[in-house]
N, CA and C of each residue as an Amber inpcrd file, in Angstrom:
protein
   222
  94.1620000  12.2390000  87.2790000  93.6330000  11.4510000  86.1830000
  92.1570000  11.1710000  86.4500000  91.3640000  11.2820000  85.4510000
  89.9210000  11.0840000  85.5350000  89.5860000   9.6100000  85.8220000
  88.5100000   9.3710000  86.5550000  88.0850000   8.0120000  86.8860000
  87.8120000   7.1980000  85.6310000  87.2300000   7.8180000  84.6270000
  86.9480000   7.1290000  83.3660000  88.2510000   6.6510000  82.7220000
  89.2880000   7.4890000  82.7390000  90.5800000   7.1020000  82.1670000
  91.2070000   5.9580000  82.9500000  91.0980000   5.9970000  84.2780000
  91.6420000   4.9160000  85.0950000  90.9220000   3.6070000  84.8160000
  89.6090000   3.6780000  84.6800000  88.8300000   2.4660000  84.4240000
  89.1930000   1.8840000  83.0620000  89.3190000   2.7180000  82.0400000
  89.6580000   2.2010000  80.7190000  91.0720000   1.6330000  80.7070000
  91.9790000   2.2320000  81.4670000  93.3400000   1.7100000  81.5740000
  93.3150000   0.3570000  82.2610000  92.5400000   0.2430000  83.3410000
  92.4550000  -1.0140000  84.0790000  91.8910000  -2.1320000  83.2080000
  90.8940000  -1.8320000  82.3900000  90.2770000  -2.8500000  81.5510000
  91.2130000  -3.3420000  80.4570000  92.2160000  -2.5570000  80.0960000
  93.1480000  -2.9600000  79.0510000  94.3020000  -3.8050000  79.5920000
  94.5130000  -3.7970000  80.9050000  95.6340000  -4.5270000  81.4770000
  95.3570000  -6.0190000  81.5000000  96.3430000  -6.8280000  81.1220000
  96.1520000  -8.2670000  81.2390000  96.1640000  -8.6890000  82.7100000
  95.6260000  -9.8620000  82.9930000  95.5060000 -10.3450000  84.3630000
  96.7500000 -11.1040000  84.7960000  97.0020000 -11.1310000  86.0830000
  98.1000000 -11.8960000  86.6490000  97.8060000 -13.3810000  86.4600000
  98.7610000 -14.1040000  85.8900000  98.5580000 -15.5150000  85.5900000
  98.3610000 -16.3300000  86.8570000  99.2160000 -16.1490000  87.8230000
  99.1880000 -16.9810000  89.0210000  97.9690000 -16.7410000  89.8960000
  97.5950000 -15.4870000  90.1020000  96.5510000 -15.1560000  91.0700000
  95.1640000 -14.9390000  90.4680000  95.0620000 -14.7250000  89.1740000
  93.7670000 -14.4280000  88.5670000  93.4210000 -15.3820000  87.4240000
  94.3450000 -15.5860000  86.4850000  94.0470000 -16.4080000  85.3110000
  93.8590000 -17.8740000  85.6890000  94.7890000 -18.4520000  86.4350000
  94.6810000 -19.8700000  86.7780000  93.4410000 -20.1960000  87.6040000
  93.1430000 -19.4600000  88.6900000  91.9390000 -19.8020000  89.4600000
  90.6360000 -19.6560000  88.6670000  90.5040000 -18.5590000  87.9010000
  89.2830000 -18.3750000  87.1170000  89.1690000 -19.4330000  86.0200000
  90.2930000 -19.7830000  85.4100000  90.2950000 -20.8010000  84.3610000
  89.8890000 -22.1530000  84.9170000  90.4060000 -22.4950000  86.0960000
  90.0550000 -23.7670000  86.7150000  88.5570000 -23.8420000  86.9860000
  88.0110000 -22.7840000  87.5690000  86.5750000 -22.7750000  87.8660000
  85.7320000 -22.8460000  86.5970000  86.1470000 -22.1210000  85.5740000
  85.3930000 -22.1050000  84.3230000  85.4020000 -23.4900000  83.6710000
  86.5480000 -24.1580000  83.6660000  86.6140000 -25.4720000  83.0430000
  85.8740000 -26.5230000  83.8640000  85.8520000 -26.3850000  85.1750000
  85.0840000 -27.3070000  86.0140000  83.5860000 -27.1330000  85.7940000
  83.1720000 -25.9430000  85.3950000  81.7620000 -25.6590000  85.1390000
  81.3500000 -26.0240000  83.7100000  82.2950000 -26.5180000  82.9050000
  81.9660000 -26.9420000  81.5470000  82.3370000 -25.9410000  80.4730000
  82.9540000 -24.8230000  80.8430000  83.3580000 -23.8120000  79.8690000
  84.8200000 -23.9600000  79.4880000  85.3630000 -22.9050000  78.9230000
  86.7690000 -22.8820000  78.5240000  87.3830000 -21.5510000  78.8960000
  88.6930000 -21.5500000  79.0020000  89.4700000 -20.3340000  79.2180000
  90.5890000 -20.3270000  78.1820000  90.6710000 -19.2590000  77.4040000
  91.5870000 -19.1660000  76.2620000  92.3650000 -17.8730000  76.3570000
  93.6690000 -17.9210000  76.0810000  94.5070000 -16.7280000  76.1780000
  94.6880000 -16.0100000  74.8520000  94.2020000 -16.5800000  73.7910000
  94.4390000 -16.0170000  72.4650000  95.4450000 -16.8470000  71.7010000
  96.1960000 -17.6900000  72.4160000  97.1820000 -18.5720000  71.7900000
  96.9880000 -20.0250000  72.2050000  96.5310000 -20.2310000  73.4320000
  96.3670000 -21.5860000  73.9550000  95.3700000 -21.5680000  75.0980000
  95.0030000 -22.7510000  75.5560000  94.1320000 -22.8300000  76.7230000
  94.8800000 -22.2810000  77.9310000  94.1720000 -21.5730000  78.7900000
  94.8170000 -20.8790000  79.9040000  95.5030000 -21.8340000  80.8720000
  94.9210000 -22.9930000  81.1250000  95.5480000 -23.9220000  82.0610000
  96.7640000 -24.6260000  81.4690000  97.0010000 -24.4700000  80.1720000
  98.1920000 -25.0300000  79.5450000  99.3730000 -24.0620000  79.5810000
  99.1580000 -22.8620000  80.1160000 100.2480000 -21.8820000  80.2250000
 101.3370000 -22.4060000  81.1570000 102.5710000 -22.1500000  80.7960000
 103.6970000 -22.4290000  81.6780000 104.2800000 -21.0710000  82.0430000
 104.0880000 -20.6790000  83.2830000 104.5660000 -19.3480000  83.6660000
 106.0670000 -19.3790000  83.9010000 106.7200000 -18.2800000  83.5450000
 108.1700000 -18.1760000  83.6970000 108.5610000 -17.1990000  84.7980000
 107.6530000 -16.2790000  85.1300000 107.8930000 -15.3040000  86.2040000
 106.6980000 -15.3180000  87.1410000 106.9110000 -14.9590000  88.3760000
 105.8260000 -14.9880000  89.3530000 104.7560000 -13.9400000  89.0520000
 105.1380000 -12.8120000  88.4790000 104.1740000 -11.7430000  88.2060000
 103.8420000 -11.6460000  86.7220000 103.9370000 -12.7520000  86.0190000
 103.6100000 -12.7760000  84.5920000 102.1320000 -12.4470000  84.3850000
 101.8130000 -11.7810000  83.2890000 100.4350000 -11.3620000  83.0120000
 100.0090000 -11.9390000  81.6610000  98.7000000 -12.1040000  81.5060000
  98.1830000 -12.6890000  80.2760000  96.7500000 -12.2210000  80.0430000
  96.3710000 -12.0350000  78.7750000  94.9490000 -11.7870000  78.4790000
  94.1860000 -13.0950000  78.6430000  92.8720000 -13.0150000  78.7810000
  92.0810000 -14.2360000  78.9460000  90.6650000 -14.0240000  78.4230000
  90.1450000 -15.0620000  77.8000000  88.7470000 -15.1170000  77.3760000
  88.1010000 -16.2440000  78.1610000  87.0400000 -15.9460000  78.8810000
  86.3050000 -16.9440000  79.6490000  84.9000000 -17.0460000  79.0910000
  84.4000000 -18.2680000  78.9290000  83.0340000 -18.4060000  78.4450000
  82.6350000 -19.8440000  78.2620000  81.4720000 -20.0370000  77.7030000
  80.9930000 -21.3830000  77.4420000  81.8780000 -22.0330000  76.3770000
  81.7770000 -23.3430000  76.2870000  82.5860000 -24.0850000  75.3270000
  82.3680000 -23.5550000  73.9130000  81.1260000 -23.3370000  73.5350000
  80.8060000 -22.8790000  72.1760000  81.3120000 -21.4610000  71.9170000
  81.1870000 -20.5820000  72.8990000  81.6620000 -19.2000000  72.7350000
  83.1670000 -19.1580000  72.5050000  83.9030000 -19.9460000  73.2700000
  85.3660000 -19.9400000  73.1280000  85.7770000 -20.5950000  71.8100000
  85.0110000 -21.5850000  71.3460000  85.3010000 -22.1720000  70.0360000
  85.1670000 -21.1120000  68.9440000  84.1820000 -20.2230000  69.0520000
  84.0220000 -19.1290000  68.0870000  85.2130000 -18.1780000  68.1400000
  85.6780000 -17.8550000  69.3390000  86.8420000 -16.9700000  69.4860000
  88.0790000 -17.6240000  68.8960000  88.2600000 -18.9180000  69.1380000
  89.4020000 -19.6280000  68.5610000  89.3490000 -19.5850000  67.0350000
  88.1540000 -19.7490000  66.4730000  88.0060000 -19.6990000  65.0080000
  88.3960000 -18.3210000  64.4700000  88.0580000 -17.2660000  65.1990000
  88.4500000 -15.9260000  64.7690000  89.9610000 -15.7300000  64.8220000
  90.6090000 -16.2750000  65.8370000  92.0620000 -16.1620000  65.9350000
  92.7620000 -16.9730000  64.8600000  92.2290000 -18.1290000  64.4990000
  92.8120000 -18.9400000  63.4380000  92.6680000 -18.2380000  62.0980000
  91.5450000 -17.5370000  61.9090000  91.2880000 -16.8530000  60.6430000
  92.2650000 -15.7050000  60.3980000  92.8390000 -15.1420000  61.4590000
  93.7600000 -14.0060000  61.2810000  95.1070000 -14.4130000  60.8010000
């Protein structure tokens, strides 16, 4: 498999909730930003499996508010 194909596949995979989403979300919110999964704030997730995966949007408070507005509009 070509490196380009592997990279594009990797970028499409959601992140592990326990080891990647929660730590990055905590740091982002402590810095004044937000972390959003597309349905709720990332730190409000209740994981059901140890290897559960989730998409995530990380950014400033205003940027994530814009993303939330786009999701509400759909």
